[in-house]
C-alpha positions as CSV (number, residue, x, y, z in Angstrom):
1,M,-14.2,-1.7,-32.3
2,D,-15.0,-0.7,-28.7
3,R,-18.5,-1.3,-27.9
4,L,-18.4,1.7,-25.0
5,D,-16.6,4.2,-27.5
6,V,-19.3,3.3,-29.9
7,D,-22.2,3.7,-27.6
8,T,-20.6,6.7,-26.2
9,A,-20.4,8.3,-29.2
10,V,-23.7,7.7,-29.9
11,L,-25.2,9.0,-26.6
12,R,-23.1,12.1,-27.0
13,M,-24.7,12.7,-30.3
14,L,-28.4,12.3,-29.3
15,D,-27.2,14.3,-26.2
16,H,-26.3,17.1,-28.7
17,A,-29.4,16.7,-31.2
18,G,-32.2,19.3,-30.7
19,G,-34.6,16.5,-31.5
20,P,-34.9,12.7,-32.3
21,I,-32.5,11.6,-34.8
22,G,-32.5,8.1,-36.7
23,A,-30.0,5.4,-37.4
24,R,-28.8,6.6,-40.7
25,E,-28.0,10.3,-39.4
26,I,-26.2,8.1,-36.3
27,R,-24.4,6.2,-38.8
28,N,-23.1,9.3,-40.6
29,G,-21.9,10.5,-37.5
30,L,-20.2,7.3,-36.4
31,T,-18.5,7.4,-39.8
32,H,-17.0,10.6,-39.4
33,A,-16.2,9.8,-35.8
34,G,-14.1,6.8,-37.1
35,F,-16.4,4.4,-36.6
36,E,-17.2,2.3,-39.3
37,L,-20.8,0.6,-38.7
38,S,-23.7,-0.5,-41.2
39,E,-26.9,1.2,-40.7
40,A,-28.3,-2.5,-39.5
41,T,-25.8,-2.6,-36.9
42,V,-26.6,1.1,-35.6
43,S,-30.0,0.0,-35.7
44,R,-29.6,-2.9,-33.7
45,R,-27.2,-0.7,-31.3
46,L,-30.3,1.3,-30.6
47,R,-32.3,-1.2,-29.9
48,E,-29.8,-2.4,-27.1
49,L,-29.7,1.2,-25.9
50,D,-33.5,1.0,-25.7
51,A,-33.9,-2.0,-23.7
52,R,-31.3,-0.4,-21.2
53,G,-33.4,2.4,-20.9
54,V,-31.0,5.0,-21.9
55,T,-32.9,6.0,-25.2
56,E,-36.6,5.9,-26.7
57,P,-38.2,6.1,-30.1
58,V,-40.2,9.1,-30.6
59,E,-42.4,8.0,-33.4
60,R,-40.7,6.8,-36.4
61,K,-38.7,10.4,-36.2
62,G,-35.8,8.6,-34.5
63,R,-34.8,8.4,-30.7
64,V,-34.1,10.5,-27.5
65,L,-32.0,10.0,-24.5
66,T,-34.2,9.3,-21.5
67,E,-33.4,11.1,-18.0
68,D,-30.7,7.6,-17.4
69,G,-29.3,8.0,-20.9
70,R,-28.6,12.2,-20.0
71,A,-27.1,11.1,-16.5
72,Q,-24.8,8.6,-18.3
73,V,-24.1,10.9,-20.8
74,R,-22.7,13.2,-18.3
75,A,-21.0,10.7,-16.3
76,R,-19.2,9.2,-19.3
77,L,-18.0,12.7,-20.0
78,R,-16.7,12.9,-16.5
79,G,-15.1,9.5,-16.9
80,L,-13.2,10.9,-20.0
81,E,-12.2,13.9,-18.5
82,H,-10.7,12.4,-15.2
83,T,-8.8,10.1,-17.7
84,D,-7.4,13.2,-19.5
85,L,-6.5,14.9,-16.2
86,L,-4.7,11.6,-14.9
87,G,-2.8,11.4,-18.5
88,R,-1.4,14.8,-17.9
89,A,-0.6,14.3,-14.5
90,I,1.4,11.3,-14.9
91,D,3.1,13.0,-17.8
92,V,6.4,13.2,-16.2
93,R,9.4,14.7,-18.4
94,T,11.1,17.1,-16.5
95,G,13.0,17.6,-13.3
96,Q,9.8,20.6,-12.5
97,D,7.5,17.4,-13.3
98,V,9.6,15.3,-10.8
99,L,9.6,18.2,-8.0
100,N,5.7,18.4,-9.0
101,L,5.0,15.0,-8.2
102,L,7.3,14.6,-5.2
103,R,5.0,17.5,-3.4
104,A,1.9,16.2,-4.5
105,R,3.0,13.0,-2.6
106,R,3.9,15.0,0.2
107,A,0.6,16.4,0.1
108,V,-1.7,12.8,0.2
109,E,0.8,9.9,1.2
110,P,1.3,11.3,5.4
111,E,-2.3,11.4,5.2
112,A,-3.2,8.0,3.9
113,V,-0.6,6.7,6.3
114,R,-2.2,8.8,9.3
115,G,-5.8,7.5,8.4
116,A,-4.9,4.0,7.4
117,A,-6.6,1.1,9.2
118,G,-4.3,-1.5,11.3
119,F,-1.5,-3.3,9.8
120,D,-1.3,-7.3,10.7
121,A,1.5,-9.0,11.4
122,E,1.7,-10.3,8.3
123,V,2.0,-7.0,6.4
124,I,4.3,-5.6,9.1
125,D,6.5,-8.8,8.7
126,A,6.2,-8.3,4.7
127,L,7.5,-4.7,5.3
128,R,10.3,-5.4,7.1
129,Q,11.8,-8.5,5.1
130,S,11.6,-5.8,2.0
131,L,13.9,-3.2,4.0
132,A,16.5,-6.2,5.0
133,E,16.6,-7.2,1.1
134,H,16.7,-3.2,0.6
135,R,19.6,-2.9,2.9
136,R,21.6,-5.9,1.6
137,A,21.3,-4.9,-1.7
138,L,22.6,-1.9,-0.9
139,E,25.5,-3.0,1.1
140,H,26.7,-5.4,-1.3
141,G,26.6,-2.8,-4.3
142,G,23.9,-4.2,-6.2
143,P,21.1,-2.6,-8.2
144,I,18.5,-0.6,-6.3
145,P,15.2,-2.9,-5.9
146,R,13.2,-0.6,-7.0
147,Q,10.2,-2.6,-7.2
148,L,10.4,-3.0,-3.4
149,V,10.7,0.5,-3.0
150,L,7.5,1.2,-5.1
151,D,6.0,-1.7,-3.2
152,F,6.4,0.1,0.1
153,H,4.9,3.2,-0.5
154,R,1.9,1.6,-1.8
155,T,1.6,-0.9,0.9
156,V,1.7,1.3,3.5
157,T,-0.7,3.8,1.9
158,E,-3.3,1.7,0.7
159,A,-5.2,1.2,3.7
160,S,-6.2,4.7,3.8
161,A,-10.3,5.0,5.2
162,N,-10.5,8.1,2.8
163,P,-11.8,7.1,-0.4
164,L,-10.5,10.6,-2.0
165,I,-7.2,10.2,-0.5
166,S,-7.3,6.5,-1.8
167,A,-7.8,8.1,-5.2
168,M,-5.2,10.6,-5.2
169,I,-2.7,7.9,-3.9
170,R,-3.5,5.4,-6.8
171,M,-2.6,8.9,-9.4
172,A,0.7,9.6,-7.2
173,L,1.5,6.0,-7.4
174,D,0.4,5.0,-10.7
175,P,2.4,2.2,-12.4
176,A,3.3,4.5,-15.4
177,L,5.2,6.8,-13.1
178,D,7.2,4.1,-11.9
179,H,10.1,5.5,-14.4
180,V,10.5,8.6,-12.3
181,E,12.3,6.2,-9.2
182,A,14.7,5.3,-11.8
183,A,15.8,9.3,-11.9
184,L,15.4,9.0,-7.9
185,D,17.6,6.3,-7.8
186,V,20.4,8.3,-9.5
187,I,20.0,11.3,-7.7
188,L,20.2,9.6,-4.1
189,E,23.0,7.7,-5.5
190,A,25.0,10.5,-7.1
191,R,24.1,12.3,-3.5
192,H,25.0,9.4,-1.4
193,T,21.6,9.3,0.4
194,S,20.6,5.9,-0.3
195,A,20.8,4.6,2.7
196,E,18.8,7.4,4.7
197,S,15.8,6.2,2.6
198,I,16.2,2.7,4.5
199,S,15.9,4.5,7.5
200,E,13.5,6.4,7.0
201,H,11.1,3.6,5.9
202,A,12.4,1.3,8.7
203,R,11.1,4.4,11.2
204,I,7.6,4.4,9.3
205,V,7.3,0.3,9.6
206,E,8.1,0.5,13.6
207,A,5.8,3.3,14.2
208,L,2.9,1.4,12.2
209,A,3.4,-1.7,13.8
210,A,3.4,0.2,17.3
211,G,-0.2,1.3,15.9
212,K,1.7,5.3,16.2
213,H,0.2,6.4,13.0
214,E,0.3,10.1,14.0
215,R,4.2,9.4,14.2
216,A,4.4,7.4,11.1
217,A,2.5,10.1,9.4
218,T,5.7,12.8,10.7
219,V,8.0,10.5,9.3
220,M,6.6,10.3,6.0
221,T,6.5,14.1,5.8
222,E,10.3,14.1,6.9
223,H,10.9,11.3,4.1
224,L,9.7,13.2,1.2
225,D,10.5,16.3,2.2
226,R,14.3,15.1,2.3
227,L,13.2,13.8,-1.5
228,I,12.4,17.0,-2.5
229,S,15.4,18.5,-1.4
230,E,17.5,16.5,-2.5
231,T,16.4,16.6,-6.0
232,A,15.9,20.5,-5.9
233,A,19.8,20.4,-4.9
234,F,20.8,17.7,-8.1
235,I,19.0,19.8,-10.6
236,D,20.8,23.3,-9.4
237,R,23.8,21.4,-9.5
238,Y,24.1,19.9,-12.7
239,E,22.1,21.2,-15.8
240,P,18.3,20.4,-15.4
241,E,18.4,18.4,-18.9
242,L,20.4,15.9,-17.3
243,V,17.0,14.8,-15.0
244,D,15.0,14.9,-18.3
245,R,17.6,12.7,-20.0
246,L,17.2,10.3,-17.3
247,L,13.5,10.4,-17.5
248,A,13.4,9.9,-20.8
249,S,15.8,6.9,-20.6
250,A,13.9,5.1,-17.9
251,R,10.9,5.3,-19.9
252,E,12.4,3.4,-22.6
253,P,11.0,-0.4,-23.2
254,S,14.0,-2.6,-21.8
């Protein structure tokens, strides 16, 4: 049983109450919410909340929230809302979902590259080595090194100095979306354009190495524009359900 979940439930009950409520009433509310705690445990938890300054007793009537407690409730509700939004945003199951994701990435990845801090020689060398490995795999007909592709995008966008862009990048490149890359691999192979991604990635790296972030952002936009175009063309040529099946297969645990 997660203490944070229990505390959040307690704080929400106090927030909704019209006045002080006691341990017994809180325990009953927690039971309805699926938390099985004894009244003694609830009383102890309330004393801990008192000590943290988020609740306070009112004579012998029960507890109410302090100002800090009300602020915490609002913060936790925002956190729950953001978690729910993230869960829905990364639930990519259809070809249209893939297009929506790529368009979102096109909106933020170039901006992240444009506003990134400088990349040191070690990072640039690592990016060049990953590109060489990607190129060798393609030349030898082996499986596409999917993790290298994902790591490339995460590396070149993670240095953004804009905290909002950084947050959106983490959402757009969340590991829960890695299965989308598997579907994109099939799409690019079917359209014989996998090598173009390597060329585009290489141009981004060389622009960053030269400190030309605006140029790197332009190439990133062109790269994502192409992925969107290739995906849309694939969906138009084949039944849309094919992409749905590719995504479903990629989501299955290996």
